[in-house]
Structures are given as C-alpha cells and as structure tokens.
N, C-alpha and C positions, 0 to 999 in steps of 0.2 A: 287668599284662597285662589285656587286654580280652576279655570273653566276650560275643558277640552271641546273645541268646535270640530266635531268629527266629520261632518258633511258641510258642503258649501251652502251657507245661508246668506242673506242680504249683507253686503258690506256695511250698511248702516247699522245692522244689528250687532256685528262684530265691533264696530267703532263704539257703539253704546256701551258694550261690556268693558272695553278698554278704558273708557272714561270713568268707570266706577272705582272709587278709592279702595285699595286693598284687594283688587281682583287682577289676577294675571291670566291672560288668554293665550292658549296654545291652539293654533290652527293645524290640523293634520288630516287633510282631505284625502280620501282614497286609501286609507291605511288598511293593511291586511288584518285579519282577526288576531293574528299573533302580535302585531304591532300595537293594536288597540289594547290588548291585555297588558302590554308593557307600559303604555302611556297612562293608563288609569290608576296606577299605583298610588299616586298622590293628588288626584283631582277631587274637587268637591262638587263639580257639576259637569254634565255632558250635554251638548247641543247636537241634535241629529236631524236629518230629514228622513229619507226612507232607505238609504244605501247601507249605512252601518248597522249591524245587528248588535243590540245590547242584550247579551245572553246572561244566563245564570253565572257562567264562568266570569264574565266581565264584572258582575256585582261582587262575586267572591274575591276578585283581585283588586277591588277598589274600597278599602276600609274607610276612607274619608268621604265617600260619595254621599251627597245629600239629595240631589235632584237630577233627573234626566228630563230634558225638554225637547219635544218633537215639534219641529216647524212644519205643521200640517195637522190634519184631523186624525187619521188613524195612528195607532201605536202598535201595529202588527210586528214591527221589527224590534220591539222592546218586550222582554219577559217581565210582564207586570207582576206576576205572582212572585217571582224571585225578588223583584224590587220591593214589594210590600213586606216580604219576609225579612229583608235587610233594612227596612225602615227608610227606603228611598222614595221620595215623591216623584211620580211620573206625571208630566203635564203635556198637553197639546195646545193647539191654537185653532179651536173650532170655528171662530168667527172670521179669521183672516181670509179664507177662500170662499166666503159665502157668495159674493157677487159673481166671482169667476165661475163657480160651479153652477150657479143658477143660469148664467148666460150660456154656458156650454150645454146645459140641459135643454134650454129653449132652442139652441142651434140644432140639436138632435131632433127636437119636435118638428121644427121647420123642415129639416131634411127628410123626416118621416112623412110629411105631408107633400112636399115637392122634392122629387129625387134629384136634387142638384148634384151631389157627388157622382152619381151614376151618369148623369147627363154630361158633366164636365169630363169624365173619363172617356166617354164616347166621342166627344168633340176632339180631345187630344189624340184619339186614335184615328182621326181623319174623317169621322162620320158626321152626317147631318140627319139625325133621326128624331123628329119632333113627336111622332106618334107613340113611341115606346116610353116616353117619360112624362106622361100626363099625371097630374096630382089632384089633390083635393084641398079645400080651404079650411082654415082654422075657425073662421067666423061662424058663430052660432053652434059650434061643436062643443061637446062635453069633455072637459079635461078632468080626469080623476087623479088626485095627488094623494099618494099613500105616505103619510108622515108630513105634518105641517109645522116643522120646526123652522129654523132660520132659513135654510135653503128652499124648502118647500113653500114658505111664505113669499119669498122673492119670486119664485116661479109663478105663483098665483097672481102676483101683481102684473107680471108680463103677459100672462094669459088673458087677464081682464082687459088689458090694453088692446088685445087682438079681438075682443068681442066674444070671448069664450065663456061658457058657463062652467064654473069651477066647483067640483065636488071634492070633499076632503075626508079621508079616513085617518083618524089619529085617536087612539084610546084615551089620550090625556088632554084632548082638545076640549076646552070649556065652551059651551054654547055661546056665551057672551063674546068670547074671542073670535069664534067663527063669524058671528053676526057683524062684529066690528070690521072684519076683513072682507066682508061681502062674499063669503064662500058658504057652501051648504055642507054642514057636517052630516055624514052618512055612515052607515055600517060598511064593512068591507064588501059584503055581498052586494049591497046596493051600488057601490062604486063599480064593482066588476061588471054588473049587468047593464049599467047605464052609460058607461064612458065610451067615447070614441077614441080617446087617447088616454094612456095611463103612464104616469111617471112615479118612481119609487124614491123615497127620501127618508128611509129608516136606517138606524144603526144595525149592524150584524149581531144578532143574538140568537140564542136557541129558539126563541119564539118567531123570529123573522126569517131564519134560514129557510129557503124554498117556500116562502110565503106565497109566491106566485108559482104554483106547480100545475100539473095536469088538470087537477080538479078545479083550480081557480080559473085557468084558461078556458075550460069548458063552459064556465058561466059567462064569459065575456061575449060581447057582440061579435058576429063574424065580420072580419075586416078591421078589428081593433088594432091600434098601434101602441107598442110598448117601449119604454125608455128606462134605462138605469145608469145614472151617473153617481150613485151612492156607494154601494158595496156589492162586490161580486157575490153571487149566491142567494141574494134575495129573490131573484128570478131564477128558477131552475133551468139551466141551459139546455138539458136534454129535452125537457118539455117544450121550451121555446123553439128549438130547432124543428121539432116535429110539427108544431103549430105554424111556423113560417113556411114549411114545405107543403103543408096541406092547404095553405091560404086562409086558415082561420085567423091567423095574425097576418095582417097585410104588410106590416113593416115594423122594424125595430131599430133602436139606436142604443149602443152599449159603449160605455167608457170604462167599465169595470167588469172583471171576470172571476169565475170561481177559482181559477188558478192563473196566476200572473207570473211572467208574461204568458200571453195566450199561445198555446201550442201552434207550431207552424202548420200542422195537419188538422187543426180544428175545423169542423164542418162549417162553423160560423163564417169562416173566411170565404167560403165558396158560394154562400147564399146571396143572390142578387138583391134581395129586399131587406138587407140589414146593413147599417152603417156602423163601422167600428172605429174607435179612437183608443190610443194606448194610454189610458188613465191620465187624461189631460186636465182633469177638473180644476186643479189649482195652478195650472201652467199658464199664468199670465205674469207679466212683469210686476204689475201692481200687487197681485196676491203674494208673490214670492217676497217682495219687499215688506209687505204688511206682516206676514207670518214670521219673517226673520227678525224684524224689530220687536214684534210682540213677544216671541219666545225669549229674546234677550232681556226684555224688561221683566218678564215673569221669573226668570232664573235669578236675576239680580235681587228681586224682592225676597225670594226664599233665602238666598245667601245672607241677606242683610236682616233676616229675622222679621220680615214684614208679612204682607198678605200672601195667601196661596190662591192662585187663580187657575181655573181650567185643569185641575188635577183629576186624574182618572182613578186614583186609588186612595184618595183621602178627600174629605169634604172641602170644597173650595170656599175661601172666605174673602170677599171683596172688602175694600177699605171701609165702606159705610157699615157693613155688618160687623167688621172687626171692632169698630168703635163701640158698638152696642155689646157684643159678646166678649170682648177682651177681658173685662173684670171677672166674668163668669168662668172663663177658661182657667184662671188662677184659682178661683174658689173651687172649681171642680177637681183640679189636680190635688188640692189639699184635702178635700173631703175623701177622695179615693185613697190617699195615703193614710189618713186617719183610720178609716174603716178597716183597711188591711191590717193595721197594727192592733186593733181591738178585737178582731175576729180570729177564730182558730185558723190553722193552716189549711185545712180541708174545707172548701166551700164548693157548692154546686151551682150557685146563681148569684149574679150581681144585678140587683134591681135598682133602677134609677128613676126617680119621680120628679117631674117639674111642675111648678105652679107659677102663675103670673105670666109675664110677657114671653117667657121661654116656651110656653104652650103654643104660641102663635108663630114663633120664629123657628127657623131650621136650626135645631140645637145639636145636630150631629157632631159639630166641633167640640161642644161642651162634653158630650158623651165620650168622645175620644180622650179628652183631657182627664176625665174621671177614670177611665180604663187605664190610661197611662199612669196616673197617680197610684192606682191600686197595685200596679205591677212594678212600680219603680224600685221598691226594696227587694222584690223577688227576682227580677230579671236584670236589674242594674241599668247601666247606660245604654244597653242594646235596645231597650224598649223605647218607643217614641210614638208620636201622634199617628204615624202611618201604620205601624205593625202591631199596635196594642190589641185590636180585635182578634187578629190571628193568633197572638200569643195567649190570649184568654181562652180561645177555642181549643188550643193545643193542651191546655191544662184541664180541659173538660168543664170549663165554667161558662155557663150560658149568660148572656147579657139581655136584660129586659128593660125597655124604656116605657114609662107610663107618663102620659100628659094629663094631669088631674084637673078637674073642673070644680071641685069643692073648695071651700074657703080654708086656706092654711093658716090664716091669722097674720100673714105677711104679704106685702106687695108682690114679692118674688121669693121663691124658696126652691132649693135643690136638696133632695134627700137621696142618700146612697145607702143601700141595704145589702149586706152580705148574708146569704142564706146557706146553712150547712145542709149536708145530705139528709140529716134527721129533722130538718125544719127549724132549727134555732136561727134567730135573726139578730144581727149586730148592725147598728145603723148610726149615721150621723147626718145632720141637716145643717144647711148654712144659707146665709143671705148676704146681701150687700147693704151697708148702712151709710147714710149721710151723703153729702155732695161728692165726697171723694171715693165713693163706692168701696168702702172698707169691708173686706171679707170677714164675716163673723160666723162662728159656730154657735148655733142656737139650740141644738138638741143632740144628745148622745144617748143611744139605746133607750129612747123614749122619755128621757129626762130633760126638762127644759134647763138650758144653761145659756150663758152668753159670754163668749171669750173671743178675742181677736185670733183669727186663723193664721197664726204666724209663729215661727220659732219652736219652742220646746214646751210640751204640756205634760203634766202629771194628771192622769184620769184615775180617780179613786172612788170606789164604792165602799161605804163604811156604815156601821151602825150609827143611827142618829142619836148621839148622846152628847152632853155638854163637854166642851174642851177639846173636841177633835181638831178644830182649826188651829188651836194653839199648839197641840201636840205635833201636828204635821209641820207647822211653821218652825217649831223648835228644832226638829230633826234637820230641816233644810238649813236653818240658821247655823247650827253647829257645823254643817258641811260647807258653809260659806256660799250657799246658793241663794241668790236674791229672787224674791217673788215679784214678778211684773204686774200681774193681776190675778184675780181669783173669782170663780163663780160657784155658787152653792145651789143645790136643788134637792128636794125631797118630795115624796108622794104624800106622806102623812107623818105627823109627829111620832117619833119613837120607832119608826120602821127603818128603812135604809135611806141613806142620803148619797148624793153624788157631789164630788168636789173636783173641780177642774182648775188646776193651778198652772199658770203660765210662768215659766222661770227663765232667767237670763242665761243659765249655764246648766249643763247636765249634772245631775246628782251623782256622787260617787257610787260605786257598787255597794259599799258598806251602807250608805244612807238608803239606797233603794231596797237593800235586804232588810234593813230595820223597818222601813215603811211596810213592806210586804208581810213582814212577820208580826206586825201589830195585831193584837187580839181582836180589835174592833174593825179592822180593815179586811173586807172580803175580796176586793179586787184592786190591783194597782198596776197601771200600765204607764210606761214612759213613752210618749209619742214625740217623734221628730217630724215636723211639717216641712 
C-alpha cells in the first residue's frame, strides 16, 4: 500500500510509516494541484497539513484511496463531503496541539492585560513611553471561556493559577464536570455580562458562526477583552472592529480570522488595541512533532484494518471500544444483509433497535455496519463503513435507531427492520452466544429461530404439516447440497411454520425452483451472508 505525504510533517511520523510492513511512502512536498492529481492514482492514503488541497477532483482521481489524514485540527483543505461519497475516511489530530494552543491563548490574554507587544514596538522605535502602556491585572478578574473542551479546559487551569474566577459556557458541559474542574457553568448571557476577559474555544458550525456579534458584545461589560485562537468567524470581525474603536472592547487578541490570510488592508491591522498573530496555534516544535507522529499512527491503523481514531466523517473507534463492539460489527453486517434479501426492493425506512449493553455504548459503528450490510448487494464494493448513510439517503431510505429499555429475553439483542412505503415490515434479530461471541440469528419476521449467522441460508415459510422437513431435505439431497444445521418455528400447530436451513453450498436453480414450486411452501428465499 502506498502513502502520499503531500505536506511536510514530522520526520518521525514519516519514519514510522516507512517502518510499517507493506507500506511504501512517497514524499512530495509543495506539489502543484496537477501533480497531486497525477500522484494519487495508485495511493491508499494521503497525509497533509494545511497547504495541499484535497478536492473532489483528487478523490475522483484516486480509486484506491482509503484515508486522508490531516496533521492538525481543522480539515478546511479537505472536501469531506466528496470523501464521504467516495467512502474515504478523513481524520485529524485534535489532541496534538492542545497545549500549544492553550499556551498561545493565554499569551494573548496576558498581552490583552499588559500591552507588551505595543510597548516592545515603541522601544524598538527609540521611545521611552511608560505612561501609554499601563495595563490591568488578571488576579481576581472573571475569565469567561466559551467552550470547555480540551483546549478550553487547559486555559481554565492556567487562569486558575493566576487567581482568576473562571466562568464557562458549554451546552454539553455536565455540572459534575464543571464542579470537578472548579469552574462555574453558566449560560452564554451570564458569561457575557459578568466576564472581564472572554476567550472562545468552539468549533465552527452554523450555530457558532458569529456567536459573538453586535448583540452579544452589547451585553458585555464596557472594557471587556476578547480573544480567539479557535476558528475565525466565531467572533464577528465587523462587530469587533466597531467595539474596539468605540472603546466598549478595551483590547482583543486574534490568531484566526474569517478569511485567511488576513487581507493587507484589513482594519484590524491598524487598531492599536488588538494583537494579531498569523494562525500560530499549533506552531510549536512539540506540537508539530506530536501531530505528525499521531497522524502517521492513525493512517497505519486504518490501512492495517485496525481502529479508526479522530475521524470527522465516520464514528471513531478506539482499541478498548473495538474489543467490545467488534463482534457486533460482524453481526450487524450480516443482519443488514439478511433483511435486504428477505425484504422487497422498495423500502422507505430501516429501523434498528438495540437491547442490552449496546443501549449504553456508542453504537454508531454498529449502525454503520448494518447499513453497509443492507447496501452490500445493492451498491457492491463501492459501499463501505463511511458512505453507507449517504447511499441510504440517496435511495430515499430513512434510518431510525431505537435504544429499547424493555426486556428482550436476551442479554443483548440487535433487530433490523425494513419497512415498505405501505407499512409492511420485514425483520431479523440476532445476538452473540457463548464465550466466543458466536453471532446467531434468533428471529426472522417475528418467528423465533436459532441459526449460526454464517454462510448460506434457505428461509422457508410453509404450511405446518407432517413430512415437510423430509421433503425439503430430499430435494437438497438429490441436489448434493449438504445441510449444516436447521431451525424450525411455528406460531401454532397447523398454521404456517418457518424453516431456516443452513447449507454448505448453493442449491442449483432447478432445486430452488422445485422448492419454490412446492404446494405447501408459501415463501422461499436463498440468503447469502
């Protein structure tokens, strides 16, 4: 397998990839877009930083591509939608620059309190002006942190060391977590009205774009100081410029901007009470080495069929979770495949229900496996763990996940149900049996069965009358098809019965036609798992 390292990452990361058996590394730093299109024709993975653009055209030119790894947090230079459509995993390294970004943020906070850059520039200009560069202290001031993730948490620790009171707004922050960190969880309005300093550490989404706008700034204390080392656009630049000029915002520190690089004629450059840095959040030797090694390890894991970490377009699975979920991924794929083969071609919804430990775990990966299994015979090899949801949506099939709390009768159970536009339901349920976690089908279309979820199955619905097992067995025997095991089920004597027969080889067309044509057999499906 070939890995293209398109941007310069840590030499230790490149060395790690070269040490992996079966992996060839191609280093092509600074390649033109045309050269990149040429290089990707036979690559399985691409490692980038922020320079090389991985566009839809790149994905179209790379039929073998499995993974793109970004040595850094943002993936703005990667067309994630095109990657998902092509079934390519896109990963980043969100933890590698945590300390570097937190320290830069606090550097900006310090410079917002004490105008050191302005004073340094004055000194270099030959001046000695002590009066113009008076500042304020951090001690006993209120720091508002918008977003208490990895970086926000590290900023909070440093603020506490300076004797600051820390207020935090994060819609996902549990009160117990805030208490453990000795910060005060507040609403966004409370944070805006009470803070002397405000720093933002949220991702850029539709909800967070221009979160700090004219209305938000109007709620802030006069003389507040604002900082953004997260993503450009969370603080609305036009509103910030006006507030800096009016004095409502006393000072600001920005490492990120709505458009990068920052325009030469940007008004931000001319304001004396703002400190600007050119997106230096991860620019430390330690951070660059860390993200380079980390992305190399993540790429190798994916290529070797291992865990997926820090993916932005597919559920990430760490090693510990994989040990628990691994057997369910296989079960889910087979249940999806089974249901697709017993259901009509036109369905409107795929309903997935979990019982047992999967209710408490993040079962997104299992859901993806079920969706992939359902689509496997429809879309072929092009469908995978990454693009299955998008392919379902394109077919007009809605996916629904239910985490049940009632007793299923099993320790753990997964049910997959295909629902047609007119409300017909076709379902299969399975569980894991024994110490070896053997996948078993335990219900098909509401009938209790038990058969190993492996190989080839004949699913038959027939009139419940004597001799049916023998008649089916005779047809298969004449066809030289050996029966591996069999499960029988009926709702009541004399009604209809279900027969699930696992066979070693596929019955001939003539044998299948004979079974389907049997007067007592109402339904006959040959299933390949």
